[in-house]
C-alpha positions in Angstrom: 22.8 100.1 126.0 26.0 101.9 127.0 28.3 99.0 126.2 30.8 99.8 123.5 31.2 97.1 120.9 34.5 97.4 119.0 34.8 97.1 116.2 31.1 97.5 115.2 31.5 95.1 112.3 28.8 92.8 110.9 29.2 90.3 113.7 28.8 92.8 116.5 26.0 94.4 114.6 24.3 91.0 114.6 25.0 90.5 118.3 23.4 93.9 119.2 20.4 93.3 116.9 19.7 90.0 118.7 20.7 90.7 122.3 19.5 94.3 122.6 17.8 95.7 119.4 17.8 99.5 119.5 14.3 99.6 117.9 12.8 97.3 120.5 9.4 98.4 121.8 8.4 97.0 125.2 5.0 95.3 125.3 2.1 96.7 127.1 1.6 95.2 130.6 -1.5 93.1 130.6 -2.7 91.8 133.9 -0.7 89.9 136.5 2.1 87.5 135.6 2.8 84.1 137.0 6.5 84.8 136.9 8.6 87.9 136.6 12.2 87.2 135.6 14.7 89.9 136.2 17.9 89.3 134.2 18.4 87.7 130.8 21.4 85.6 131.5 21.6 81.8 131.9 19.4 81.6 135.1 16.9 84.1 133.8 16.5 82.6 130.4 16.1 79.1 131.6 13.5 80.3 134.1 11.6 82.3 131.5 11.6 79.7 128.7 10.8 76.9 131.2 7.9 78.8 132.7 6.5 79.8 129.4 6.8 76.3 128.1 4.4 74.9 130.8 1.9 77.7 130.1 2.8 80.4 132.6 2.4 84.0 131.8 6.0 85.4 131.9 7.6 88.8 131.9 11.4 89.0 131.3 13.4 92.2 132.1 16.9 92.8 130.9 18.8 96.1 131.0 21.9 94.9 129.1 22.5 92.2 126.5 20.3 89.1 126.6 22.5 86.0 127.0 24.3 87.4 130.0 27.9 87.0 130.8 28.2 83.5 129.3 27.2 84.5 125.8 28.7 88.0 125.7 31.9 88.2 127.8 32.3 84.7 129.4 32.0 81.1 128.3 31.4 81.7 124.6 34.1 84.3 123.7 36.7 82.9 126.1 36.4 79.3 124.9 36.5 80.4 121.3 39.8 82.2 121.6 41.1 79.4 123.9 40.5 77.0 121.0 42.8 79.1 118.8 45.4 79.2 121.6 45.3 75.4 121.9 46.2 75.0 118.2 49.2 77.2 118.9 50.2 74.9 121.8 49.9 71.9 119.5 52.1 73.4 116.9 54.7 74.4 119.5 54.8 70.8 120.7 54.6 69.2 117.3 58.4 68.5 117.0 58.1 66.1 120.0 55.6 64.1 117.9 57.9 64.0 114.9 56.0 66.8 113.1 58.1 69.8 112.0 56.4 73.1 111.1 59.2 74.9 109.1 57.8 78.4 109.4 56.7 78.2 113.0 53.6 79.9 114.3 52.2 83.1 112.9 49.2 84.4 114.8 46.6 86.7 113.2 45.2 88.3 116.3 42.6 90.2 114.3 41.4 87.0 112.7 41.2 85.2 116.1 39.1 88.0 117.6 36.9 88.2 114.4 36.2 84.5 114.7 35.2 85.0 118.3 32.8 87.7 117.3 31.4 85.6 114.5 30.7 82.6 116.8 29.2 84.8 119.5 26.9 86.4 116.9 25.8 83.0 115.7 25.0 81.8 119.2 23.2 85.0 120.0 20.4 84.0 117.7 19.3 81.5 120.3 19.1 84.3 122.9 17.5 87.0 120.8 14.7 89.2 122.1 12.5 88.3 119.1 12.9 84.5 119.7 11.7 84.9 123.3 8.8 87.1 122.3 7.9 84.3 119.8 7.8 81.9 122.7 5.1 84.0 124.3 7.3 85.8 126.8 6.8 89.6 127.3 10.3 90.9 126.9 11.1 94.3 128.5 14.4 95.9 127.7 15.6 98.6 130.1 16.2 99.4 133.8 13.6 98.9 136.4 13.1 98.4 140.1 10.8 96.9 142.6 8.0 99.1 144.0 6.6 96.6 146.4 6.6 92.9 147.3 4.6 92.0 144.2 5.3 94.9 141.8 8.1 96.1 139.5 8.3 99.3 137.5 10.0 99.7 134.1 9.6 102.3 131.4 6.6 104.0 133.0 4.7 100.7 133.5 4.2 98.5 136.5 4.5 94.8 136.3 2.4 92.9 138.9 3.5 89.3 139.6 2.6 86.3 141.6 6.2 85.0 141.8 9.5 86.5 140.7 13.1 85.4 140.2 16.1 87.7 140.5 18.8 86.6 138.1 20.8 89.7 137.5 24.2 88.0 137.6 27.5 89.5 138.6 30.3 91.7 137.2 34.1 91.8 137.5 35.3 92.8 140.9 37.6 95.8 141.1 40.2 96.3 143.8 41.3 99.8 145.0 44.9 99.7 143.8 46.3 103.2 143.8 46.7 104.6 140.3 44.9 101.6 138.6 41.8 103.5 137.5 43.8 106.4 136.1 46.1 104.1 134.2 43.2 102.1 132.8 42.6 98.4 132.8 40.8 95.6 131.1 38.3 93.1 132.6 36.8 89.9 131.1 34.1 92.3 129.8 36.1 94.9 128.1 38.7 92.4 126.7 35.8 90.9 124.6 33.8 94.0 124.0 36.5 96.6 123.3 40.0 95.2 122.7 41.0 95.6 119.1 44.8 95.5 119.2 47.0 92.8 120.7 49.1 94.2 123.5 52.8 93.4 123.3 53.0 93.1 127.1 50.1 92.2 129.4 49.9 92.1 133.2 47.1 89.8 134.5 46.3 90.5 138.1 44.7 87.4 139.6 45.7 83.8 138.9 42.3 82.2 139.4 40.5 80.5 136.6 39.7 83.5 134.5 43.2 85.0 134.9 45.0 81.7 134.2 42.9 80.9 131.1 43.4 84.3 129.5 47.0 84.6 130.5 47.8 81.4 128.8 45.8 82.3 125.7 47.5 85.7 125.2 50.9 84.3 125.9 50.4 81.8 123.1 49.2 84.5 120.8 52.6 86.2 121.3 51.9 88.7 124.1 54.4 88.6 126.9 52.3 87.9 130.0 53.1 88.6 133.6 50.7 86.8 136.0 50.3 88.2 139.5 48.7 86.8 142.6 49.0 87.2 146.4 48.7 83.4 146.9 51.7 81.0 146.6 50.2 79.1 143.6 48.2 79.7 140.5 44.6 78.4 140.9 44.9 79.0 144.6 41.7 77.4 145.6 42.3 74.2 143.5 43.8 70.9 144.5 47.5 71.6 145.0 48.6 68.8 142.8 46.3 70.0 140.0 47.4 73.6 140.4 51.1 72.5 140.2 50.5 70.8 136.8 48.8 73.9 135.4 51.4 76.2 136.9 54.2 74.3 135.2 52.3 74.5 131.9 52.0 78.2 132.3 55.8 78.5 132.9 56.6 76.3 129.9 54.4 78.6 127.8 56.7 81.5 128.8 54.4 83.3 131.3 56.3 85.2 134.0 54.7 84.2 137.3 54.8 86.7 140.2 53.1 84.7 143.0 53.0 85.8 146.6 53.4 89.3 145.3 51.8 92.4 146.8 51.0 95.2 144.2 51.6 98.6 145.7 50.5 100.9 143.0 50.1 101.5 139.2 51.4 104.5 137.3 51.9 105.7 133.7 55.3 106.6 132.5 56.1 107.6 128.9 53.1 105.7 127.6 53.8 102.5 129.6 51.9 101.2 132.6 54.2 100.6 135.5 53.2 98.1 138.2 55.1 98.5 141.4 55.0 95.4 143.6 56.7 93.7 146.5 57.9 90.1 146.3 60.3 88.2 148.6 60.9 91.4 150.6 62.0 93.4 147.6 60.2 96.2 145.8 60.2 95.8 142.0 58.7 97.3 138.9 57.4 95.9 135.6 56.3 97.8 132.6 53.3 96.6 130.4 51.0 97.9 127.7 47.8 96.7 129.2 46.5 95.4 132.5 43.8 92.7 132.8 42.1 92.6 136.2 40.8 89.2 137.1 40.2 89.2 140.9 36.8 87.7 141.2 33.2 88.7 140.8 30.6 90.9 142.6 26.8 90.5 142.5 24.6 92.9 140.6 22.2 94.1 143.3 22.3 97.8 142.9 19.4 99.8 141.5 16.8 97.2 142.0 15.3 98.8 145.2 15.3 95.4 146.8 14.3 97.0 150.1 10.8 97.8 148.7 10.4 94.1 147.8 11.5 92.9 151.2 14.5 91.1 149.8 17.7 91.0 151.9 21.2 91.1 150.5 24.8 91.7 151.4 28.1 92.1 149.6 28.0 88.4 148.6 24.6 88.9 146.9 20.9 88.2 147.4 20.3 86.0 150.4 18.4 82.8 149.7 17.4 79.6 151.6 18.0 76.1 150.3 14.8 76.4 148.2 16.3 79.6 146.6 13.7 81.8 148.2 14.6 85.2 149.4 13.3 86.9 152.5 10.2 87.6 150.5 8.8 84.0 149.9 7.3 85.1 146.6 10.6 86.1 145.2 13.4 83.7 144.4 17.0 84.2 143.2 19.3 82.2 141.0 22.7 82.4 139.3 25.7 84.5 140.2 23.6 87.2 142.1 22.9 84.7 144.9 25.0 81.5 144.6 28.5 80.7 145.6 29.1 78.5 142.6 29.2 81.0 139.7 29.0 78.8 136.7 26.6 78.8 133.7 25.6 75.2 134.4 24.9 76.0 138.1 22.7 78.9 137.0 20.8 76.5 134.7 20.3 73.9 137.4 19.2 76.6 139.9 16.6 78.0 137.5 15.1 74.5 137.2 14.8 74.4 141.0 13.1 77.8 141.0 10.6 76.6 138.4 9.6 73.6 140.5 9.4 75.5 143.7 7.8 78.8 142.5 5.2 77.4 140.0 4.4 73.9 141.3 4.8 74.0 145.1 7.9 72.0 144.9 10.5 71.6 147.7 13.6 71.0 145.6 16.8 71.9 147.4 19.9 73.5 146.0 22.1 71.6 148.5 21.1 68.3 146.7 22.9 69.4 143.6 26.2 67.8 142.7 28.1 70.5 140.8 31.2 69.9 138.7 33.3 72.7 137.3 36.2 73.1 134.9 39.1 75.6 134.4 39.9 75.6 130.7 43.6 76.0 130.8 45.8 73.6 128.8 45.7 71.1 130.4 42.2 71.5 131.9 41.3 71.0 135.6 37.9 69.5 136.4 36.5 68.9 139.8 33.3 67.6 141.4 32.3 67.1 145.0 34.5 67.5 148.1 38.2 68.3 148.4 40.1 66.6 151.2 40.0 69.8 153.3 36.2 69.9 152.8 35.9 66.3 154.1 38.2 67.0 157.0 36.1 70.1 157.9 33.0 67.9 158.0 34.7 65.2 160.0 34.6 62.7 157.2 37.5 60.2 156.9 38.4 59.5 153.2 40.6 57.3 151.1 42.1 58.8 147.9 43.2 57.0 144.8 45.3 58.7 142.1 46.2 57.5 138.6 48.6 59.4 136.4 47.6 59.8 132.7 51.1 58.5 132.1 49.8 55.2 133.4 47.4 54.9 130.6 48.5 53.8 127.1 46.5 56.6 125.5 48.3 59.2 127.7 51.6 57.8 126.5 50.5 57.8 122.9 49.2 61.4 123.1 52.4 62.4 125.0 50.2 63.8 127.7 51.6 62.3 130.8 51.4 65.1 133.3 47.7 64.9 134.2 46.0 62.6 136.6 42.7 61.3 137.9 42.2 61.6 141.7 39.1 60.2 143.4 38.1 60.5 147.0 35.8 57.9 148.7 34.4 57.6 152.2 36.9 55.6 154.1 36.3 51.9 154.1 33.7 52.2 151.3 33.5 52.8 147.6 31.2 55.8 147.9 32.6 58.7 145.8 32.8 62.0 147.6 34.8 64.0 145.2 37.2 63.9 142.3 39.8 66.0 140.4 40.9 65.4 136.9 43.8 67.1 135.1 44.0 66.5 131.3 43.5 68.2 128.0 39.9 66.9 128.1 39.2 66.9 131.8 36.0 68.8 131.3 34.6 65.9 129.1 35.9 63.2 131.5 34.5 64.6 134.8 30.9 63.9 133.8 31.4 60.1 134.3 32.3 60.6 137.9 29.5 63.2 138.3 27.0 60.8 136.9 28.2 58.1 139.3 27.8 60.4 142.3 24.3 61.5 141.2 23.3 57.9 140.7 24.7 56.7 144.0 27.2 54.5 142.1 30.6 53.8 143.7 34.0 52.8 142.5 32.8 49.1 142.4 30.5 50.1 139.5 33.2 52.1 137.7 35.6 49.1 138.0 33.0 46.9 136.3 32.4 49.5 133.5 34.1 48.7 130.3 36.0 51.7 128.9 37.1 51.8 125.3 40.8 51.1 124.8 42.9 53.2 124.4 41.4 56.3 126.0 42.6 58.6 128.7 39.3 57.9 130.5 40.7 54.5 131.4 42.4 56.4 134.2 39.0 56.6 135.9 38.6 52.9 135.7 42.1 52.4 137.0 41.3 54.4 140.1 38.5 52.0 140.7 40.8 49.1 140.1 43.2 50.6 142.7 40.3 50.7 145.2 39.3 47.1 144.3 42.8 45.9 145.1 42.5 47.1 148.7 39.7 44.6 149.2 42.3 41.8 148.8 43.5 41.8 152.4 46.0 39.1 153.6 43.1 37.2 155.1 41.1 37.2 151.9 44.2 36.4 149.8 44.9 33.4 152.1 41.3 32.1 151.7 41.6 32.4 148.0 44.9 30.6 147.9 43.5 27.7 149.9 40.3 27.6 147.9 42.2 27.5 144.6 44.6 24.8 145.9 41.7 22.7 146.9 40.1 23.2 143.4 43.2 22.0 141.5 
């Protein structure tokens, strides 16, 4: 492993010992495997454990750290430090709730990052090489490549397989900004593997989910953050109303937003990193101590010799059909290396499809999945299903119902009024096609709508579902009530009035 873990304290030592032990000895290849899994991230581990659990002979190959991005540089470390940042946000708003903190906020950045490493190390025990070996999986650590449509070479051995799944994930994308490489920059990987000192000034390039989350966290820690994007809004692909709420929150936190900005180059001057950019027709400069690049992801397809296996790919990743098969029907792909929706839970769901289709002649389709996702800013943005523009592109007429959190008693009591629940239904029906939720706990709330969509339940059912009072989730029921009121047309209202008059 070439990855540098800084500092190499007891927590990072535990992580390394679990995720890629230096003394690991690969097993001897013994006959043909039912399933070869290439990649030990979310999709790969679910595939390997699931296959072994039903009695398959499984080989798992990983060249880096087991656990993949989610454990090592993604979900786990980012949400751990975001939890610390949320506490800071609470303290900063405490006076509005009648609570005064006389000494203000003092952030111990070293302690925040140490806690992150501690939590990551604890969770890495579930993704350890020895645990998987104990489950009967042959774990091979190191780099390898395909040598044919049913063979894979690693460490001087050749693994022969009946079926295989490519789950090598993705890595941070890098844009060719002049001077950027020479000046040096962070990504979501290096910020959690190597950053040991809090930067006083940080430029974040890219205001998508990763950029917005980390920009807000570092700003709350006391770093002055400048957030750049070429688009006119933060979270540029999100519902505009949702993005506006988050963008306002970022501004209130003190982040300097540079939207619709075109960065021309980066240079180093007297120890500072100088970003030269154009905005509103004017060329400007800003000086920072560190740059965090958050401009998307690129699939890990290099070095696998996919051509030898008959697997086709492009810059977006391994090409698969709706059953997640590659051009070689014996080889499947799942997770970030092949899918548009690059989330841990999507990788998990895709791996389950692979297991059914590869091992049991199943015909499960990826397109049947209903996939929610969350951006973990404060407030959070959660979404599932179609956006209005998606419905329009498919020629589907919709009705939308929006309820502000300020219209719920719990939203008022929590002083969290800015968020909302927005639900889209097929016009003239209660069939839910999509929803967006903005709240501090949107990620927890979206599952109710997702479950309704998966179960084929519409707003009529949600209107009949009792929600505990007072909760912010009442906003979901209130959207259903709003739909219900549309059924009371003047004709129906007239009939009710005559009926009730007759019944008096």
